[in-house]
Each structure stands twice: as C-alpha cells, then as structure tokens.
ZAKEMI-675849 format. One record per atom (N, C-alpha, C): x, y, z. Coordinates in steps of 0.1 Angstrom, whole numbers, plus 5000, padded with zeros to 4 digits. Example, Ala and Ser with C-alpha at 12.3 -4.5 7.8 and 13.67 -1.06 7.14 Angstrom:
BEGIN
513249435078/512349555078/513249675078/512849785071/513749895071/512950005079/
END
This chain:
BEGIN
810081454420/808981414426/808281394411/807881244412/806581194393/805481164400/804581204391/803081214394/802781034394/802481054409/801980794403/800680814393/800280724380/800280644375/799480544380/798380504376/798180334375/796980354368/798080224357/797480174347/796180104349/794980094339/794080054339/794379884341/793279814342/793479634342/793079624329/791479584331/791179564315/789879624314/789379684302/788879784296/787379714292/786179704293/785579634295/784579704278/783979574274/783379674262/782379784264/782079844254/781179944259/779579814261/779179754253/778079684249/778279584266/779179584269/778779454285/778879584297/779279664295/779379794302/777779844307/777579834295/775779904298/774779774298/775279654295/774179534304/774479554320/776179564323/776079534338/775379644343/775379764340/774979874348/773079844344/772479824332/771579774332/770679664341/771679574344/771079464354/771279524369/772279624370/771979634387/771079744387/770579844375/769479884379/768179854386/768479894395/766779794398/765679874396/764679854394/763379954391/762679964406/762280044408/761780134420/760480014424/760279994436/758879924439/757780014448/758380154456/757380214464/756580304451/755780324460/754480404456/754580534462/753380604456/752480724462/751280774455/750280804462/749280874456/749380994452/749381064440/749481214442/748181234432/748081414432/747081454424/747381444405/746081434404/746381404389/747181534380/747081614386/747581754379/748981744380/749481654390/751281614389/751681484386/750581454378/751081304373/751681254359/751581384350/751881364338/753281334336/753581224331/754981174327/755481054337/754381024351/754980984365/754480814352/754480684360/754080574356/753280504366/751780494361/750780394371/751580284372/751580304390/751780184401/750280054400/748980124399/748380004397/747080064387/746779954383/745679964373/744280064378/743780084370/742880204373/741680214365/740380144376/738680144365/737780204369/736780214360/736080334363/734880284373/734880324383/733480264392/732380294391/732180374380/730880394373/730680444360/729680404355/729880464337/729980574337/730680614324/730680764322/729780744303/729180824301/727780904309/727680844320/726980834328/726280734341/724480794337/724180874329/722780884323/722780944306/721980904298/721980904286/722181074285/722581144276/723381274273/723381344262/722781434261/722781534242/724381514239/724781514223/725781534220/725681664213/724781724212/724581834205/723681944208/723682074208/722282154210/721082114199/720182094203/719182094200/717882094200/717081944199/715381944206/715781764208/714981724219/714981604225/713481554223/713081464213/711581394213/711981254210/710581194210/710681064208/710581044192/711580974185/712080944170/710280934165/709680834171/708180734165/707280844159/707180964162/706681084158/706981154147/708081104140/708481164130/709081074117/707880944119/708780874106/707680914094/706980994096/705581044083/706381154080/707281234086/707381364083/707881384068/707781464063/708681504051/707981654042/709181724034/708981844031/707781904027/706981764024/705581824020/704881814031/704781764041/704381714050/704981774062/705481894066/706381884077/705381824094/706581834102/705581744117/706181904124/704581974130/704482064141/704882004155/705882024162/706082034177/706082124183/705182134199/704882194206/706382184211/707382304219/708182294231/707882264239/707982204250/707082194264/708682254278/709582244272/710682294283/711982274277/712582324284/714582304281/714882254291/716282204280/717282104293/718682164295/719282224305/720582244299/721382164308/722882114308/723882004310/723781994324/723582124336/723182034346/721882054353/720982024343/719482014352/719081884343/717881854357/717181704343/715481794346/714781724329/713381744330/712881624337/712081724348/711081644358/709981544352/709281644343/708181544338/708381434320/707581354319/707781314307/707581354294/708281364284/708081434272/706581354266/705781474265/704381394260/704381374246/703581264240/704281214227/703781304215/704881354207/704681424200/704981584202/705781604217/706181724218/707681704221/708381834221/709981824223/710381894234/711581914234/712381984250/713682024244/713882154242/715082174241/715782164247/717582084242/718082054251/720082114250/720782134261/721782164256/722782024255/724282084247/724681954252/725381914260/725081794270/725481704276/724481704285/723281764280/721881774290/721381594290/720481594302/719881474300/719081394295/718781324286/717781264276/716581294288/715281354287/714281334294/713681204291/712781154302/711981054300/710881054290/710780974276/709781014269/709981024255/711481074255/712381124242/713580964240/713880954231/714580874227/715580934213/715681024211/716981114200/716981244202/717181374191/717681494195/717781494180/717581604173/717881664163/718281834167/719381874159/719881994162/719282104154/719982174158/719082324160/719382354138/720082364137/720282354124/719582284115/719382214121/718282084108/716482124110/716182164118/714482254123/714082364121/713282424121/712982514117/711782574131/712382664138/711382714148/710682864147/709982824155/708682974153/708383004167/708183084173/707483074187/707583004197/706682914200/707082784211/706382624201/707082624184/706782534179/708382504171/707982394167/709382344158/708582244149/709482324133/709082174124/709782114120/709581984116/710181894114/710181834096/710681844092/710381784076/710881644071/711581594079/712181434076/711981344093/712181244083/712581154097/713481154109/713681114119/714881104126/714980974138/716380934132/716280784137/716280814151/716380664159/716280684176/717980664178/717880774190/719480764193/720580864186/720080944181/720581064169/721181164179/722281164181/722881274190/722581274201/722981134209/722681114220/723580964228/724181024236/725380884242/724580834251/725280734252/723680624258/725080584272/724380524281/724880534295/726280424291/727480444294/728780354297/729280414281/728980564275/728780524263/730580604260/731180644270/732780664271/733880534275/733280474288/733780364291/732280294305/732080194301/731080164313/731880134324/731480094332/731780054352/732779944345/734279964356/735279854359/735679864345/735879934333/736279964321/737879974325/739379954319/740079984327/740380164321/740680204329/741180384325/743180394325/743380324333/744880344329/745780204336/746480104331/747079954331/748080034337/748079954346/749779924356/750879934350/751880044352/752880024343/753080114334/751780194328/751580314317/751980414320/752880474315/753480634314/751780704313/751880814322/750680884323/750681024310/749580974304/749581094293/748181174295/748481284293/747381394295/745681304290/745581234276/744081164278/744081064291/745480994294/744380894303/744080984318/745081084321/744481174331/743081214334/742681264319/741681304318/740481194317/740981114313/739980944315/740080994330/740580944340/740780924354/739481044357/739981124358/739281244361/737881244360/737481214344/736081214345/735381104349/736180994355/735780904365/734980934380/735581064381/735381104396/736681064405/737781084403/738981074409/739881134408/740081194420/741081294418/742681294421/742881144422/744081124428/744781004416/745480944416/746780874414/747580794416/747780624421/748980584424/749880584416/751080654415/751980614409/753480554415/754480534406/755780504410/756680584416/756980574430/758080694432/758880734423/759580854423/760480894412/761980894418/762580794415/764380784420/764680874422/765580884434/765981024438/767680974436/768281064424/769681044418/770581214424/771681124433/772481274439/773981254430/774381394428/775281424417/776581494427/777581404429/778881464435/779681494431/780281624425/781581664417/782781664425/784381594422/785081594431/785981674424/786781734429/788281804423/788481924433/789681964433/790282094441/789882194434/789982154418/790082314410/788782334405/786882254410/786282254412/785382394418/784682484409/783982604419/782582564412/781482554426/779482544421/779982724412/778682704403/778082824399/777782924407/778183034405/777583144416/778683194427/779983094426/780683154435/781683244429/782383344436/783383424428/784683334426/784883394410/785783324402/787283304412/787783204411/789583164414/790283194407/791483204406/793183204400/793083014399/793682924387/793582794383/791982754391/791082794391/789782734392/788782724380/788182594379/786882644370/785782614376/784682654366/783082614372/782782474369/781982444379/781882244377/780682304370/780482204357/779282184350/778482064349/779081964352/778481864346/777281804361/776881914370/775581874373/774481904370/774882004361/773582094354/772781984341/774381924331/773781854326/773481694328/773881654339/773181544343/771881544350/771481694359/770381684362/769381654353/769881724339/769281744330/768481574325/769781524326/769581364315/768581274330/768981334343/767781244353/766381344350/765781454354/764681464348/763981394341/764581384324/764281354314/763281214317/764681134325/764281004329/763280944334/762881064345/761981014354/762281074370/763381104374/763781084384/764181254385/764281224402/764581344410/766281384410/766781494406/768181504409/768381594418/769581554427/769981594438/771381604438/771681794432/772881844429/773481854443/774981814444/775281844452/777081914454/777081994460/778282084464/779781994455/780782074446/782281994448/782981944462/783381834459/784181744474/785581794463/786681824476/787981804472/788681694472/789781684465/790681584465/790981514479/790181464483/790281414498/789481314501/790281144499/789381034498/788681004506/789081004519/787980994529/786881044532/786781234529/785281324526/785081224514/785681184506/784881174494/783881034495/784580954504/783780834507/782880864516/782680954526/781780994535/780581074529/780981184518/779981184513/779381114504/779981014500/779280904486/778280864495/778880784509/777580704518/776680774523/776880914528/775381024535/774381004523/775081044506/773981054499/773980924492/773980814497/772980684493/772380624498/772080694513/771680724525/769880734523/770280874509/768680874507/768580894492/769280824484/769380804471/769080674466/768680644454/768780524446/770180534436/770580664432/771580624423/772580724429/773980694429/774680834430/775480854420/776080974414/776880974406/777981074408/778981014409/780581094412/781081144398/781481264396/782181284387/783381354390/784481334382/785881374384/786681234388/787781244393/788381154399/788380994395/787780984381/787580854381/788580764371/789480844368/790580804362/791580694371/793180694365/794280624367/794880734376/794680854383/795780954384/795680924397/797281014400/797680994417/796281064427/795381164420/794281194428/793181164425/792981044415/791880984412/791380894424/790480904429/790580844442/789380704445/788280774435/787180694429/787580554430/788580464423/789080354421/789180274433/789680364442/789580314455/788980314468/787380394463/786580404473/785680304467/785180304453/784380224449/784280104453/784780024454/785079864461/784679884477/785080004482/784379984496/783180064496/782280064488/780980114487/779980044486/780479904476/779379744473/780279684464/779979624453/780579494446/781079634434/781979604431/782279694420/782179584406/781579674392/781079614383/781979594373/782879724371/783879734367/784379854366/785979884361/786380024363/787280004348/786880094337/787480134325/786380074317/785980144307/785380084293/785980134284/786280044272/786280034257/785680154251/785680284251/785280394246/785980554250/785780594232/786180694237/784880814233/784980924241/785680954251/784680904265/785080914275/784680844287/785280704288/786580664289/786980564289/787180524308/787780604315/787680624328/786680644336/785480524334/784380494338/784180404346/783380444362/783380284366/781780244375/781480174380/780780144380/780380004394/779780054407/779479974419/778179974420/777479864430/775979844433/776579774451/775279884458/775479794470/774179754470/773379694483/771879634486/771279754477/771579864479/770080024480/770780114471/771980094465/771880184458/773380164445/772880234432/773880234421/774780304422/775880304423/776280374419/777480404408/777580554404/778580534391/779680644394/780880594387/781780664384/782080794372/781880894370/782180924357/783280994351/783681044338/784781134336/784281274341/785481364345/784881484348/785681554335/785981534327/785581644312/783881614307/783981764311/782381744306/781581704293/782581654282/782081604271/781881484270/782981414278/783181254280/782081204294/781881324302/780781264311/779381314306/778781394295/777681404291/777681314282/778681264273/778281174264/778380984270/778781004283/778280844292/776980854292/776380994299/775181024303/773980984297/774480974283/773380994270/773480834271/774380744266/774380604260/774380484273/774980574285/774880434298/774180504304/774180614311/772980664322/771880654318/771180764306/769680764305/769080614306/769780504297/768880384295/768680314312/769080344318/769780284329/768680354340/768780484338/767780574349/766380574344/765680504333/765180554331/764280394334/764780264333/764680184337/764480164351/764980244359/764680254377/763980294374/763180424370/762180504368/760780454363/761080324358/759980204349/759580254336/760480394333/759980434322/760580344311/759680374298/759680254287/760780344277/761680194270/762480264266/763580314268/764880344259/765780394264/765980564264/764780594257/765180724257/765380824243/765880734231/765980714221/765480694209/765280714198/764880614183/766480594175/766380494163/766880504159/766780594141/767780644139/767780714127/769280684115/768380674105/769880664092/770180794089/771180864088/771580974088/772680974077/773481114068/774181084061/775281214068/776481154067/777581254074/777581404067/777281514070/777781654066/779581634062/780181644074/781281674072/782381524081/784081524080/784381444090/784181424101/784281324107/783681254120/785081254128/785281224140/786681154150/786981044142/788281034140/788880874132/788580794146/788380674138/788180564142/789280544151/789380434162/790080424177/790480274171/791780204171/792080034174/791380064191/790779924192/790679844206/789379964210/788980084209/788180154215/786880174205/785780144214/784380224206/784680384205/783880434194/784080584192/782280634194/782080704205/781080784204/780780944202/780380944187/779981104177/778981164179/779281234190/777781354192/777281384176/776081444169/775581444164/774381564163/774581664155/773481734155/772481744138/771481644139/771081614135/770081724129/769781744115/768781804104/768681734093/767481724098/766281634085/767081504086/767981484071/768881354072/770181354072/770581494077/772181524073/772681534094/773481514093/773781454102/775781584104/775281684112/776681734116/777381724127/778781644127/779381604138/779981724142/779681714161/780481814167/781081814179/781981674182/782981704189/784281784184/784881864187/785981874191/787481834198/786681844213/787581774225/786481764237/787281684244/786481634254/786281734269/787281744266/787681914279/786082014276/785982014258/785282154260/783682124254/782582154266/781482134270/780682174252/781182254246/780782324233/781082214219/781382114226/781381944217/780281904212/779481964223/777981884227/777181954222/776782144219/776182254215/775382214205/774082224206/773682154199/772981984194/773481934198/773381804194/772381724202/771781684189/770381574197/770481454192/771781374186/771481254187/772981204188/773081034186/774481054189/774480864184/775980864177/776080754169/777580684180/777680534179/778580444186/779080394173/780280394172/781180334162/781680234169/782180074163/782780014166/784780084165/785180014170/786880014169/787179994153/787980044150/788480064138/789580144134/790380154124/791680244122/791480344108/789880424109/790280454093/789280584096/789480694096/788580844093/787080804083/786380894097/784580844088/784580974078/784280964070/784181064057/782781124055/782381274050/781681254048/780881194036/779181244037/778781124031/778281024035/779080944043/778780804049/777580854055/776980694056/775580674063/775780584072/774880654084/775180584102/773680604107/773880464115/772480514121/772980574134/772080674140/772380754151/771180744160/771480714173/770280734180/769980884183/768980904178/768281054184/767681024195/767981134205/767481134214/765581204217/765181144223/763781214224/763581324233/762381424231/762381514240/762081474256/762381594264/763081664264/764681714261/765081574256/766881574259/767081654242/766181584230/766281624219/765181664214/765181674204/763981734192/762981604191/761481634186/760981554185/761081464169/760681354172/760781244164/760281264150/760981274136/760381254124/759281194123/758381174112/756981194118/756880994115/757780964110/757780814104/758280744114/758880834121/759780784134/758580704152/757380834145/756480804158/756480674168/756880724181/755980584187/757280474186/758280544179/759880414179/760580404190/761180294194/762380274199/763080164190/764180164197/765780034192/764979964188/763979944202/763679754203/762979724192/762279814185/761179824169/761979774161/763179894157/763979934146/765479894150/765879804153/767079744158/767879774146/769179824154/770379834145/771479774153/772279784166/772479734174/773979844178/774079754190/775279894192/776379914178/776980014178/777979994163/777979994150/776379954150/776479924135/776480054131/776980044116/777580124104/777480124091/776780164085/776480154073/776680214065/777880194054/778480284042/777280284032/777980364019/777280394013/778080323999/778680214002/779280153992/778580043985/
END
C-alpha cells in the first residue's frame, strides 16, 4: 500500500503571499470603554480632549513663598526687603483672603496662588526668621507659577484616534479627570493544532506521540500583536471533525490558525477543508521553511493553515502572521525594524526557486544563524531577528552583510539607540534584499 501524495500546484512568491494575507487582514472596527489601568498598548478608538484646563487654577511649581512681585523691585543685598508671613497654603487648600501688599504666604508645590500674589520665590533663595522673610533681589512676575491651562488648555487633544496608548498619554487622560478610555476591541485569534500524534502539554506521555508546542509560540505572537490568543486542544486526523472545529472557532474569532495537516500528504486535510470555509487565497509558498502554508477568507474570518513543524510554523508566524495580526489590531508597523549585520557563521544554503528565511540571533552588529532543522524548535532558540533571502544556489558565508528584520519587544530585544522608533517603512530595504561585502 502506497501513501498518497498530491503535489503542490503553483507556489506563490513570499511577497505575494504576504500581500494577499495583509489585504485579507481587515482591521477591527468595534470598540469598548476600559479603565485607564488596563489600556496600555491598546489603540484609541476616539480622540480624547481635555474637558477643562489643567491646571484649572494658578499653582505653585515649587515650595516657597507667594507674594506680589512689585514689592521686590527695590530689594537688593544692601537693602533686603522684609515681608511678614501672613499664612500658608498646601496643595489641597485655598488661601481665603487677599495677600496684603508687602506680605507673603508660605506655599507648597501645587498650592493655589492666592489673590494679591503673582509670583513665588523658593525657600532656598530667601532668609527666614520667625514670622518674617528677607528678600535681597527683585523677583519677576510668574516665577515658579503654572498658569491656568499650562499643561493643556480646555479642548486640547490628549489622545488622537488610532494612537497606540503609552503611559504618558494615559497619564494625560487621568490628569483631566477621565477614568476610562475608548479603545478598539482586541481581535480574538483561535489556534487549532491537528494530527493524531499530538498531545497537549500536561497530558501523560504516550508512545509515538509528541507534545504540541505551536500553540504556545503563536500565542506569544498574538499577544505581541495586540490580540487575544485562544489556544485549543489538538484535533485528530479526521477531516469532518477538523472542519467542524474550524467553523465553531470562526464564530467567536477574527482569525483562525490551524497548524499541521497543511501539506500534500494523505492525512493533510486542510487543503480540502479550507476552500469550503471561504475564498482560498493560496496554498503553497515559495519559501523554506514554511512552504506548505495556505490561507482563506470568509466574510467574517481570516483562516491561515500553518506547517506543523515548530520551526516552520514560528518562522511563518514572524514574517507572515505578525504584520497581519498587527494590522487587524490596528497596531502600527509590522513588529520589526531593519538592521544591517555581519554573519558570524555559515547560514543555510540558498535554494533555487525558493526564498529562504534565516533565523538570526543578533548581538551588536553580528548575526548568528541558528537554523538546523524545521522540525526542531531549538532552531529558533535565542532568535531576535530573521532575514529573508531571495532564491539562489550558493551558500551564505561568514562575514556577509545582511539586512535583518529585528523583532521588537516583547518578541525580541529593544532596538539599538539609532533605531528607536524606526520601522521598515522609514528605512526600507525590501524583501529579500541582500548586501554583500564585495
């Protein structure tokens, strides 16, 4: 009895496969109002403006004494001005009276400037004895005073629609008195491994079975892209059960990722099931690892079928899934920046007709290729970048200069200082661009 194999029809180029998936990655439109404490990393669904000026009254920006600046015009070291202290103001208080001319009020940082005062001098620059201070210099109006609206006036934009929310933006919203913010809904991504040989982690080991690891890796990518991962238990090699599981997941998901069963073998059922779920976008990409990849789009859901081999699956997760998931979640950029590095060791030999994805561990400006086999997840241990090289027939030698896509946190290390804030749109190298040292 021979195992049935069905050859791939036409392999799509890596660039075209990603373009099709990105076109099918429809950004979420629904929104929700959530507490500010839960909003970091989310994307604002509406512009937020200040309902009132901050600060709403003139406030001291330093501990010191408040008084009328005009009283100090003639003050000098030879003729210091003595001022009686007629009261004090803390940050949560208001001085009820007008400050008499030639008098001062002790004031704490954040305290409201009393009527009759227009400036503040700090404690360190006056001499105090008993209930009086002596000032030996003129003090200009408005010194150490934050005027009304100094931080932002009423109606000022605190957060713009489609802006990713960072701590400073959330602090601005909080300082305006608003406890919640409207953000786009985080997309839900279901992950369904399939294969009779798979065991969920935590299950007792069984002969001829392996523990499923793609859900854990893909969940990390989903979270980094701003989504909510929904890992599901492995499904056996039964096409009807696989289809039922995919359809059920699609009812509660924006994206459904199936891992395993995506190739051309007798028990690879995804190529038969996907066309029944929606419009088939492609089956087979001219890339290694990761050739047996397919995608389909229904009116509500993007389906992606990934190779079961851990390295192939995670490699595709970086270059194909990550930018698509970020687009659906309305996160800016693809999730990486470009960096030029020199290879420290031999990489995989280039393959005629296939692009090659090289996982790389970047240390400074040196890149260490890590790939040794598509079935071994250790091929991606310590990886913080990857390079996409064009088809070819020669080895990639030590010392060659490559442009790599360096993954941003939390999937990779923080960028080098000169790269902060950059994305490939700013420093474009193009897919597969390779720079040699010739």
